[in-house]
PDB file with one MODEL, atoms N, CA, C and O in Angstrom:
MODEL        1
ATOM      1  N   UNK A   1      39.371  56.533 -69.873  1.00  0.00           N
ATOM      2  CA  UNK A   1      38.146  57.296 -69.948  1.00  0.00           C
ATOM      3  C   UNK A   1      37.347  57.097 -68.659  1.00  0.00           C
ATOM      4  O   UNK A   1      37.225  55.984 -68.149  1.00  0.00           O
ATOM      5  N   UNK A   2      36.829  58.161 -68.168  1.00  0.00           N
ATOM      6  CA  UNK A   2      36.058  58.138 -66.925  1.00  0.00           C
ATOM      7  C   UNK A   2      34.579  58.346 -67.235  1.00  0.00           C
ATOM      8  O   UNK A   2      34.232  59.059 -68.177  1.00  0.00           O
ATOM      9  N   UNK A   3      33.710  57.723 -66.441  1.00  0.00           N
ATOM     10  CA  UNK A   3      32.274  57.971 -66.639  1.00  0.00           C
ATOM     11  C   UNK A   3      31.853  59.304 -66.026  1.00  0.00           C
ATOM     12  O   UNK A   3      32.399  59.730 -65.009  1.00  0.00           O
ATOM     13  N   UNK A   4      30.899  59.940 -66.642  1.00  0.00           N
ATOM     14  CA  UNK A   4      30.371  61.212 -66.137  1.00  0.00           C
ATOM     15  C   UNK A   4      29.515  60.937 -64.901  1.00  0.00           C
ATOM     16  O   UNK A   4      28.645  60.068 -64.948  1.00  0.00           O
ATOM     17  N   UNK A   5      29.738  61.652 -63.799  1.00  0.00           N
ATOM     18  CA  UNK A   5      28.925  61.436 -62.603  1.00  0.00           C
ATOM     19  C   UNK A   5      27.489  61.936 -62.764  1.00  0.00           C
ATOM     20  O   UNK A   5      26.612  61.538 -61.996  1.00  0.00           O
ATOM     21  N   UNK A   6      27.238  62.788 -63.733  1.00  0.00           N
ATOM     22  CA  UNK A   6      25.896  63.334 -63.940  1.00  0.00           C
ATOM     23  C   UNK A   6      25.021  62.408 -64.782  1.00  0.00           C
ATOM     24  O   UNK A   6      23.889  62.106 -64.405  1.00  0.00           O
ATOM     25  N   UNK A   7      25.550  61.957 -65.929  1.00  0.00           N
ATOM     26  CA  UNK A   7      24.707  61.208 -66.868  1.00  0.00           C
ATOM     27  C   UNK A   7      25.244  59.819 -67.194  1.00  0.00           C
ATOM     28  O   UNK A   7      24.531  59.020 -67.801  1.00  0.00           O
ATOM     29  N   UNK A   8      26.485  59.510 -66.806  1.00  0.00           N
ATOM     30  CA  UNK A   8      27.064  58.204 -67.108  1.00  0.00           C
ATOM     31  C   UNK A   8      27.779  58.165 -68.449  1.00  0.00           C
ATOM     32  O   UNK A   8      28.295  57.120 -68.844  1.00  0.00           O
ATOM     33  N   UNK A   9      27.815  59.284 -69.149  1.00  0.00           N
ATOM     34  CA  UNK A   9      28.509  59.356 -70.432  1.00  0.00           C
ATOM     35  C   UNK A   9      30.026  59.314 -70.238  1.00  0.00           C
ATOM     36  O   UNK A   9      30.510  59.072 -69.132  1.00  0.00           O
ATOM     37  N   UNK A  10      30.755  59.548 -71.300  1.00  0.00           N
ATOM     38  CA  UNK A  10      32.209  59.482 -71.260  1.00  0.00           C
ATOM     39  C   UNK A  10      32.804  60.860 -71.033  1.00  0.00           C
ATOM     40  O   UNK A  10      32.464  61.817 -71.728  1.00  0.00           O
ATOM     41  N   UNK A  11      33.700  60.955 -70.050  1.00  0.00           N
ATOM     42  CA  UNK A  11      34.420  62.201 -69.788  1.00  0.00           C
ATOM     43  C   UNK A  11      35.735  62.148 -70.563  1.00  0.00           C
ATOM     44  O   UNK A  11      36.505  61.197 -70.427  1.00  0.00           O
ATOM     45  N   UNK A  12      35.987  63.170 -71.372  1.00  0.00           N
ATOM     46  CA  UNK A  12      37.191  63.252 -72.189  1.00  0.00           C
ATOM     47  C   UNK A  12      38.009  64.450 -71.717  1.00  0.00           C
ATOM     48  O   UNK A  12      37.457  65.521 -71.465  1.00  0.00           O
ATOM     49  N   UNK A  13      39.320  64.270 -71.597  1.00  0.00           N
ATOM     50  CA  UNK A  13      40.188  65.366 -71.169  1.00  0.00           C
ATOM     51  C   UNK A  13      40.449  66.305 -72.336  1.00  0.00           C
ATOM     52  O   UNK A  13      40.930  65.882 -73.388  1.00  0.00           O
ATOM     53  N   UNK A  14      40.130  67.580 -72.148  1.00  0.00           N
ATOM     54  CA  UNK A  14      40.378  68.602 -73.153  1.00  0.00           C
ATOM     55  C   UNK A  14      41.619  69.387 -72.738  1.00  0.00           C
ATOM     56  O   UNK A  14      41.606  70.090 -71.728  1.00  0.00           O
ATOM     57  N   UNK A  15      42.674  69.266 -73.510  1.00  0.00           N
ATOM     58  CA  UNK A  15      43.925  69.932 -73.161  1.00  0.00           C
ATOM     59  C   UNK A  15      43.805  71.451 -73.214  1.00  0.00           C
ATOM     60  O   UNK A  15      44.457  72.155 -72.444  1.00  0.00           O
ATOM     61  N   UNK A  16      42.977  71.952 -74.117  1.00  0.00           N
ATOM     62  CA  UNK A  16      42.880  73.405 -74.282  1.00  0.00           C
ATOM     63  C   UNK A  16      42.353  74.098 -73.019  1.00  0.00           C
ATOM     64  O   UNK A  16      42.793  75.199 -72.689  1.00  0.00           O
ATOM     65  N   UNK A  17      41.421  73.464 -72.319  1.00  0.00           N
ATOM     66  CA  UNK A  17      40.864  74.050 -71.100  1.00  0.00           C
ATOM     67  C   UNK A  17      41.376  73.356 -69.839  1.00  0.00           C
ATOM     68  O   UNK A  17      41.071  73.772 -68.722  1.00  0.00           O
ATOM     69  N   UNK A  18      42.155  72.295 -70.033  1.00  0.00           N
ATOM     70  CA  UNK A  18      42.733  71.509 -68.945  1.00  0.00           C
ATOM     71  C   UNK A  18      41.669  70.999 -67.986  1.00  0.00           C
ATOM     72  O   UNK A  18      41.833  71.047 -66.767  1.00  0.00           O
ATOM     73  N   UNK A  19      40.577  70.510 -68.558  1.00  0.00           N
ATOM     74  CA  UNK A  19      39.489  69.951 -67.765  1.00  0.00           C
ATOM     75  C   UNK A  19      38.860  68.787 -68.510  1.00  0.00           C
ATOM     76  O   UNK A  19      39.088  68.591 -69.704  1.00  0.00           O
ATOM     77  N   UNK A  20      38.060  68.017 -67.777  1.00  0.00           N
ATOM     78  CA  UNK A  20      37.334  66.907 -68.374  1.00  0.00           C
ATOM     79  C   UNK A  20      35.965  67.414 -68.823  1.00  0.00           C
ATOM     80  O   UNK A  20      35.308  68.175 -68.112  1.00  0.00           O
ATOM     81  N   UNK A  21      35.544  66.980 -70.018  1.00  0.00           N
ATOM     82  CA  UNK A  21      34.266  67.393 -70.582  1.00  0.00           C
ATOM     83  C   UNK A  21      33.483  66.138 -70.954  1.00  0.00           C
ATOM     84  O   UNK A  21      34.022  65.225 -71.579  1.00  0.00           O
ATOM     85  N   UNK A  22      32.221  66.100 -70.569  1.00  0.00           N
ATOM     86  CA  UNK A  22      31.355  64.964 -70.899  1.00  0.00           C
ATOM     87  C   UNK A  22      30.915  65.098 -72.355  1.00  0.00           C
ATOM     88  O   UNK A  22      30.491  66.169 -72.788  1.00  0.00           O
ATOM     89  N   UNK A  23      31.020  64.000 -73.105  1.00  0.00           N
ATOM     90  CA  UNK A  23      30.618  64.016 -74.514  1.00  0.00           C
ATOM     91  C   UNK A  23      29.106  63.963 -74.670  1.00  0.00           C
ATOM     92  O   UNK A  23      28.587  64.274 -75.742  1.00  0.00           O
ATOM     93  N   UNK A  24      28.393  63.579 -73.625  1.00  0.00           N
ATOM     94  CA  UNK A  24      26.935  63.475 -73.708  1.00  0.00           C
ATOM     95  C   UNK A  24      26.222  64.729 -73.228  1.00  0.00           C
ATOM     96  O   UNK A  24      25.421  65.312 -73.959  1.00  0.00           O
ATOM     97  N   UNK A  25      26.514  65.147 -71.989  1.00  0.00           N
ATOM     98  CA  UNK A  25      25.760  66.260 -71.405  1.00  0.00           C
ATOM     99  C   UNK A  25      26.530  67.573 -71.355  1.00  0.00           C
ATOM    100  O   UNK A  25      25.945  68.619 -71.074  1.00  0.00           O
ATOM    101  N   UNK A  26      27.844  67.533 -71.626  1.00  0.00           N
ATOM    102  CA  UNK A  26      28.631  68.757 -71.650  1.00  0.00           C
ATOM    103  C   UNK A  26      29.134  69.229 -70.302  1.00  0.00           C
ATOM    104  O   UNK A  26      29.650  70.343 -70.207  1.00  0.00           O
ATOM    105  N   UNK A  27      29.008  68.435 -69.264  1.00  0.00           N
ATOM    106  CA  UNK A  27      29.508  68.801 -67.942  1.00  0.00           C
ATOM    107  C   UNK A  27      31.022  68.985 -68.007  1.00  0.00           C
ATOM    108  O   UNK A  27      31.725  68.178 -68.614  1.00  0.00           O
ATOM    109  N   UNK A  28      31.515  70.043 -67.384  1.00  0.00           N
ATOM    110  CA  UNK A  28      32.947  70.343 -67.375  1.00  0.00           C
ATOM    111  C   UNK A  28      33.438  70.307 -65.933  1.00  0.00           C
ATOM    112  O   UNK A  28      32.874  70.972 -65.063  1.00  0.00           O
ATOM    113  N   UNK A  29      34.502  69.520 -65.678  1.00  0.00           N
ATOM    114  CA  UNK A  29      35.057  69.389 -64.331  1.00  0.00           C
ATOM    115  C   UNK A  29      36.562  69.234 -64.413  1.00  0.00           C
ATOM    116  O   UNK A  29      37.091  68.685 -65.379  1.00  0.00           O
ATOM    117  N   UNK A  30      37.254  69.728 -63.379  1.00  0.00           N
ATOM    118  CA  UNK A  30      38.681  69.409 -63.302  1.00  0.00           C
ATOM    119  C   UNK A  30      38.806  68.041 -62.628  1.00  0.00           C
ATOM    120  O   UNK A  30      37.806  67.462 -62.202  1.00  0.00           O
ATOM    121  N   UNK A  31      40.015  67.535 -62.535  1.00  0.00           N
ATOM    122  CA  UNK A  31      40.212  66.185 -62.006  1.00  0.00           C
ATOM    123  C   UNK A  31      39.721  66.064 -60.569  1.00  0.00           C
ATOM    124  O   UNK A  31      39.075  65.075 -60.222  1.00  0.00           O
ATOM    125  N   UNK A  32      40.012  67.042 -59.737  1.00  0.00           N
ATOM    126  CA  UNK A  32      39.590  66.988 -58.325  1.00  0.00           C
ATOM    127  C   UNK A  32      38.071  66.955 -58.205  1.00  0.00           C
ATOM    128  O   UNK A  32      37.531  66.160 -57.436  1.00  0.00           O
ATOM    129  N   UNK A  33      37.381  67.803 -58.951  1.00  0.00           N
ATOM    130  CA  UNK A  33      35.909  67.818 -58.922  1.00  0.00           C
ATOM    131  C   UNK A  33      35.336  66.501 -59.421  1.00  0.00           C
ATOM    132  O   UNK A  33      34.348  65.998 -58.885  1.00  0.00           O
ATOM    133  N   UNK A  34      35.963  65.949 -60.451  1.00  0.00           N
ATOM    134  CA  UNK A  34      35.501  64.674 -61.003  1.00  0.00           C
ATOM    135  C   UNK A  34      35.646  63.550 -59.986  1.00  0.00           C
ATOM    136  O   UNK A  34      34.742  62.731 -59.823  1.00  0.00           O
ATOM    137  N   UNK A  35      36.786  63.514 -59.305  1.00  0.00           N
ATOM    138  CA  UNK A  35      36.996  62.478 -58.287  1.00  0.00           C
ATOM    139  C   UNK A  35      36.017  62.628 -57.125  1.00  0.00           C
ATOM    140  O   UNK A  35      35.494  61.630 -56.628  1.00  0.00           O
ATOM    141  N   UNK A  36      35.765  63.853 -56.688  1.00  0.00           N
ATOM    142  CA  UNK A  36      34.828  64.090 -55.584  1.00  0.00           C
ATOM    143  C   UNK A  36      33.406  63.697 -55.985  1.00  0.00           C
ATOM    144  O   UNK A  36      32.693  63.067 -55.203  1.00  0.00           O
ATOM    145  N   UNK A  37      32.993  64.062 -57.188  1.00  0.00           N
ATOM    146  CA  UNK A  37      31.646  63.724 -57.653  1.00  0.00           C
ATOM    147  C   UNK A  37      31.489  62.218 -57.806  1.00  0.00           C
ATOM    148  O   UNK A  37      30.443  61.666 -57.465  1.00  0.00           O
ATOM    149  N   UNK A  38      32.508  61.556 -58.309  1.00  0.00           N
ATOM    150  CA  UNK A  38      32.467  60.097 -58.460  1.00  0.00           C
ATOM    151  C   UNK A  38      32.351  59.433 -57.099  1.00  0.00           C
ATOM    152  O   UNK A  38      31.614  58.459 -56.947  1.00  0.00           O
ATOM    153  N   UNK A  39      33.070  59.946 -56.110  1.00  0.00           N
ATOM    154  CA  UNK A  39      33.005  59.394 -54.752  1.00  0.00           C
ATOM    155  C   UNK A  39      31.618  59.600 -54.145  1.00  0.00           C
ATOM    156  O   UNK A  39      31.097  58.701 -53.485  1.00  0.00           O
ATOM    157  N   UNK A  40      31.013  60.776 -54.361  1.00  0.00           N
ATOM    158  CA  UNK A  40      29.658  61.023 -53.856  1.00  0.00           C
ATOM    159  C   UNK A  40      28.653  60.060 -54.474  1.00  0.00           C
ATOM    160  O   UNK A  40      27.783  59.537 -53.777  1.00  0.00           O
ATOM    161  N   UNK A  41      28.768  59.824 -55.778  1.00  0.00           N
ATOM    162  CA  UNK A  41      27.862  58.896 -56.472  1.00  0.00           C
ATOM    163  C   UNK A  41      28.037  57.484 -55.923  1.00  0.00           C
ATOM    164  O   UNK A  41      27.056  56.778 -55.687  1.00  0.00           O
ATOM    165  N   UNK A  42      29.293  57.072 -55.721  1.00  0.00           N
ATOM    166  CA  UNK A  42      29.570  55.735 -55.195  1.00  0.00           C
ATOM    167  C   UNK A  42      29.010  55.571 -53.777  1.00  0.00           C
ATOM    168  O   UNK A  42      28.424  54.538 -53.452  1.00  0.00           O
ATOM    169  N   UNK A  43      29.193  56.586 -52.946  1.00  0.00           N
ATOM    170  CA  UNK A  43      28.697  56.523 -51.571  1.00  0.00           C
ATOM    171  C   UNK A  43      27.172  56.458 -51.542  1.00  0.00           C
ATOM    172  O   UNK A  43      26.606  55.712 -50.743  1.00  0.00           O
ATOM    173  N   UNK A  44      26.504  57.219 -52.392  1.00  0.00           N
ATOM    174  CA  UNK A  44      25.044  57.189 -52.457  1.00  0.00           C
ATOM    175  C   UNK A  44      24.546  55.829 -52.925  1.00  0.00           C
ATOM    176  O   UNK A  44      23.559  55.311 -52.401  1.00  0.00           O
ATOM    177  N   UNK A  45      25.224  55.252 -53.906  1.00  0.00           N
ATOM    178  CA  UNK A  45      24.838  53.928 -54.405  1.00  0.00           C
ATOM    179  C   UNK A  45      24.998  52.883 -53.305  1.00  0.00           C
ATOM    180  O   UNK A  45      24.134  52.023 -53.139  1.00  0.00           O
ATOM    181  N   UNK A  46      26.094  52.950 -52.553  1.00  0.00           N
ATOM    182  CA  UNK A  46      26.300  52.014 -51.445  1.00  0.00           C
ATOM    183  C   UNK A  46      25.226  52.181 -50.378  1.00  0.00           C
ATOM    184  O   UNK A  46      24.731  51.193 -49.836  1.00  0.00           O
ATOM    185  N   UNK A  47      24.861  53.429 -50.073  1.00  0.00           N
ATOM    186  CA  UNK A  47      23.823  53.679 -49.075  1.00  0.00           C
ATOM    187  C   UNK A  47      22.501  53.070 -49.521  1.00  0.00           C
ATOM    188  O   UNK A  47      21.802  52.456 -48.715  1.00  0.00           O
ATOM    189  N   UNK A  48      22.150  53.229 -50.784  1.00  0.00           N
ATOM    190  CA  UNK A  48      20.907  52.672 -51.304  1.00  0.00           C
ATOM    191  C   UNK A  48      20.929  51.146 -51.275  1.00  0.00           C
ATOM    192  O   UNK A  48      19.922  50.515 -50.951  1.00  0.00           O
ATOM    193  N   UNK A  49      22.076  50.551 -51.613  1.00  0.00           N
ATOM    194  CA  UNK A  49      22.180  49.091 -51.576  1.00  0.00           C
ATOM    195  C   UNK A  49      22.059  48.561 -50.154  1.00  0.00           C
ATOM    196  O   UNK A  49      21.421  47.533 -49.925  1.00  0.00           O
ATOM    197  N   UNK A  50      22.676  49.269 -49.185  1.00  0.00           N
ATOM    198  CA  UNK A  50      22.551  48.862 -47.770  1.00  0.00           C
ATOM    199  C   UNK A  50      21.105  48.933 -47.305  1.00  0.00           C
ATOM    200  O   UNK A  50      20.626  48.032 -46.615  1.00  0.00           O
ATOM    201  N   UNK A  51      20.404  50.006 -47.682  1.00  0.00           N
ATOM    202  CA  UNK A  51      19.008  50.164 -47.275  1.00  0.00           C
ATOM    203  C   UNK A  51      18.148  49.057 -47.879  1.00  0.00           C
ATOM    204  O   UNK A  51      17.282  48.508 -47.198  1.00  0.00           O
ATOM    205  N   UNK A  52      18.376  48.727 -49.138  1.00  0.00           N
ATOM    206  CA  UNK A  52      17.602  47.660 -49.788  1.00  0.00           C
ATOM    207  C   UNK A  52      17.892  46.313 -49.131  1.00  0.00           C
ATOM    208  O   UNK A  52      16.983  45.518 -48.896  1.00  0.00           O
ATOM    209  N   UNK A  53      19.178  46.064 -48.835  1.00  0.00           N
ATOM    210  CA  UNK A  53      19.550  44.802 -48.194  1.00  0.00           C
ATOM    211  C   UNK A  53      18.896  44.694 -46.812  1.00  0.00           C
ATOM    212  O   UNK A  53      18.414  43.627 -46.431  1.00  0.00           O
ATOM    213  N   UNK A  54      18.884  45.814 -46.061  1.00  0.00           N
ATOM    214  CA  UNK A  54      18.263  45.807 -44.739  1.00  0.00           C
ATOM    215  C   UNK A  54      16.779  45.507 -44.851  1.00  0.00           C
ATOM    216  O   UNK A  54      16.251  44.709 -44.076  1.00  0.00           O
ATOM    217  N   UNK A  55      16.100  46.130 -45.799  1.00  0.00           N
ATOM    218  CA  UNK A  55      14.663  45.890 -45.977  1.00  0.00           C
ATOM    219  C   UNK A  55      14.403  44.441 -46.360  1.00  0.00           C
ATOM    220  O   UNK A  55      13.470  43.816 -45.854  1.00  0.00           O
ATOM    221  N   UNK A  56      15.229  43.909 -47.255  1.00  0.00           N
ATOM    222  CA  UNK A  56      15.057  42.509 -47.659  1.00  0.00           C
ATOM    223  C   UNK A  56      15.260  41.562 -46.483  1.00  0.00           C
ATOM    224  O   UNK A  56      14.501  40.607 -46.317  1.00  0.00           O
ATOM    225  N   UNK A  57      16.287  41.824 -45.661  1.00  0.00           N
ATOM    226  CA  UNK A  57      16.534  40.979 -44.493  1.00  0.00           C
ATOM    227  C   UNK A  57      15.395  41.096 -43.487  1.00  0.00           C
ATOM    228  O   UNK A  57      14.991  40.095 -42.896  1.00  0.00           O
ATOM    229  N   UNK A  58      14.881  42.283 -43.290  1.00  0.00           N
ATOM    230  CA  UNK A  58      13.778  42.476 -42.361  1.00  0.00           C
ATOM    231  C   UNK A  58      12.540  41.741 -42.855  1.00  0.00           C
ATOM    232  O   UNK A  58      11.856  41.083 -42.071  1.00  0.00           O
ATOM    233  N   UNK A  59      12.249  41.846 -44.139  1.00  0.00           N
ATOM    234  CA  UNK A  59      11.091  41.161 -44.698  1.00  0.00           C
ATOM    235  C   UNK A  59      11.230  39.653 -44.537  1.00  0.00           C
ATOM    236  O   UNK A  59      10.260  38.976 -44.193  1.00  0.00           O
ATOM    237  N   UNK A  60      12.400  39.130 -44.777  1.00  0.00           N
ATOM    238  CA  UNK A  60      12.654  37.695 -44.609  1.00  0.00           C
ATOM    239  C   UNK A  60      12.415  37.306 -43.156  1.00  0.00           C
ATOM    240  O   UNK A  60      11.754  36.304 -42.882  1.00  0.00           O
ATOM    241  N   UNK A  61      12.947  38.087 -42.226  1.00  0.00           N
ATOM    242  CA  UNK A  61      12.750  37.803 -40.810  1.00  0.00           C
ATOM    243  C   UNK A  61      11.270  37.856 -40.427  1.00  0.00           C
ATOM    244  O   UNK A  61      10.766  36.983 -39.722  1.00  0.00           O
ATOM    245  N   UNK A  62      10.590  38.892 -40.903  1.00  0.00           N
ATOM    246  CA  UNK A  62       9.184  39.078 -40.562  1.00  0.00           C
ATOM    247  C   UNK A  62       8.350  37.919 -41.065  1.00  0.00           C
ATOM    248  O   UNK A  62       7.501  37.399 -40.341  1.00  0.00           O
ATOM    249  N   UNK A  63       8.584  37.514 -42.288  1.00  0.00           N
ATOM    250  CA  UNK A  63       7.802  36.420 -42.852  1.00  0.00           C
ATOM    251  C   UNK A  63       8.126  35.087 -42.173  1.00  0.00           C
ATOM    252  O   UNK A  63       7.241  34.244 -42.031  1.00  0.00           O
ATOM    253  N   UNK A  64       9.365  34.885 -41.756  1.00  0.00           N
ATOM    254  CA  UNK A  64       9.729  33.616 -41.104  1.00  0.00           C
ATOM    255  C   UNK A  64       9.178  33.549 -39.694  1.00  0.00           C
ATOM    256  O   UNK A  64       8.935  32.448 -39.201  1.00  0.00           O
ATOM    257  N   UNK A  65       8.970  34.666 -39.024  1.00  0.00           N
ATOM    258  CA  UNK A  65       8.473  34.643 -37.650  1.00  0.00           C
ATOM    259  C   UNK A  65       6.967  34.468 -37.600  1.00  0.00           C
ATOM    260  O   UNK A  65       6.417  34.301 -36.512  1.00  0.00           O
ATOM    261  N   UNK A  66       6.281  34.498 -38.724  1.00  0.00           N
ATOM    262  CA  UNK A  66       4.831  34.386 -38.769  1.00  0.00           C
ATOM    263  C   UNK A  66       4.341  32.961 -39.006  1.00  0.00           C
ATOM    264  O   UNK A  66       3.152  32.758 -39.252  1.00  0.00           O
ATOM    265  N   UNK A  67       5.223  31.979 -38.939  1.00  0.00           N
ATOM    266  CA  UNK A  67       4.822  30.583 -39.207  1.00  0.00           C
ATOM    267  C   UNK A  67       4.046  29.993 -38.087  1.00  0.00           C
ATOM    268  O   UNK A  67       3.640  28.833 -38.162  1.00  0.00           O
TER     269      UNK A  67
ENDMDL
END
C-alpha cells in the first residue's frame, strides 16, 4: 500500500480502472503519476528540512559570536 501524496491516506490499486485510488480523498493516479508525485513531496520535504537546519545553524552561530 502506498501513501497518497495529496492527503497521506492509503492508495489502493483498482483493477477495473487500472489506477491507484485514495481511500480518503478519492485522488486517482496511475503508477507513473503516483511515483512522480511522491518524489515531488519527498523533494519538498527535504528542501524544508535543509532550510530549517540552515536557520538553526545560523542562529547557533549568531548567538555564540555574541559572547
